[in-house]
Structure formats: C-alpha cells, structure tokens
C-alpha positions as CSV (number, residue, x, y, z in Angstrom):
1,X,0.2,-0.2,-0.1
2,X,2.4,2.3,0.7
3,X,3.8,2.3,-3.2
4,X,0.2,2.8,-4.1
5,X,0.7,6.2,-2.0
6,X,3.9,7.2,-3.6
7,X,3.3,7.1,-7.3
8,X,-0.5,8.4,-6.2
9,X,1.7,12.1,-7.2
10,X,2.8,10.9,-10.7
11,X,-0.8,9.0,-11.6
12,X,-3.3,11.1,-13.5
13,X,-5.5,11.4,-10.8
14,X,-2.7,12.6,-8.4
15,X,-1.5,15.5,-11.3
16,X,-5.7,16.1,-11.5
17,X,-6.0,15.8,-7.9
18,X,-3.0,18.9,-7.4
19,X,-4.5,20.9,-10.6
20,X,-8.3,21.0,-8.3
21,X,-6.5,22.1,-5.0
22,X,-3.7,24.8,-6.9
23,X,-7.4,26.3,-8.2
24,X,-8.5,25.9,-5.7
25,X,-6.0,27.7,-3.1
26,X,-5.7,30.5,-6.5
27,X,-9.5,31.5,-4.6
28,X,-8.3,32.3,-1.9
29,X,-5.8,35.1,-3.8
30,X,-8.0,36.0,-6.0
31,X,-10.1,37.5,-2.2
32,X,-7.2,38.0,-0.3
33,X,-6.5,40.2,-3.3
34,X,-9.6,42.4,-3.2
35,X,-9.2,42.4,0.6
36,X,-6.4,44.5,0.4
37,X,-7.7,46.6,-2.9
38,X,-10.3,47.9,-0.4
39,X,-8.4,48.3,2.2
40,X,-5.6,50.5,0.7
41,X,-3.1,47.4,1.8
42,X,-0.1,48.0,-0.2
43,X,1.9,45.2,1.5
44,X,-1.2,42.6,0.7
45,X,-1.9,42.9,-2.4
46,X,2.0,42.3,-3.4
47,X,1.8,39.7,-0.9
48,X,-1.0,38.6,-3.1
49,X,0.9,39.3,-6.4
50,X,2.9,37.5,-4.8
51,X,1.3,34.3,-4.5
52,X,0.0,34.4,-7.2
53,X,3.1,34.2,-9.2
54,X,3.4,30.9,-8.0
55,X,0.2,29.4,-8.2
56,X,0.9,30.3,-11.4
57,X,3.9,28.4,-12.1
58,X,2.5,25.3,-10.4
59,X,-0.6,24.7,-12.9
60,X,2.7,25.6,-15.6
61,X,4.4,23.0,-13.5
62,X,1.6,20.3,-13.3
63,X,0.4,20.9,-16.7
64,X,3.7,19.8,-18.2
65,X,3.3,16.7,-15.8
66,X,-0.3,16.1,-17.2
67,X,1.8,16.0,-20.8
68,X,4.7,14.3,-19.7
69,X,2.2,11.6,-18.8
70,X,0.6,11.1,-22.1
71,X,-3.5,12.0,-21.1
72,X,-5.5,11.2,-24.1
73,X,-7.2,14.5,-23.6
74,X,-8.2,16.2,-26.3
75,X,-8.4,20.1,-24.3
76,X,-4.6,19.5,-24.0
77,X,-3.4,18.5,-27.1
C-alpha cells in the first residue's frame, strides 16, 4: 500500500487532484487581493501578487507533468 501512495503523485489522478487543490488556492488569493484593494493595503496586495505568481508557476508545472504522462485528453493537445 505504501508503494501505491508513493506513486499516486505521479499518476494522472494525482496530477488532477493537485490541479484542483491549486485552483482552490487561487480562489483564496483572489479574495485576498480584493480585500487588499478595498483596504488600500499595499503589503497585502504585494503578497497576493507573489502568491498568484507561485500558483501560476505551480499550474504550469502540473500542466507539463500531465503532458508527460501522455494524457489523451483533447484539451491538452
């Protein structure tokens, strides 16, 4: 069972779960940015921008991993 859990991250399902959780993190960053704009809090806005960049990088890495797995999804090309 430990081997199954280890290989889950490299499976298609694992990548899809990671994509979903990263997308949920993006929602949190959007809320943070809106709140920072309302309060004119520059530091929180910078934090939200950096977090958004990290999420975008993470999504790009996960997309690349999906391409490596040879997914037959039409949307991935």
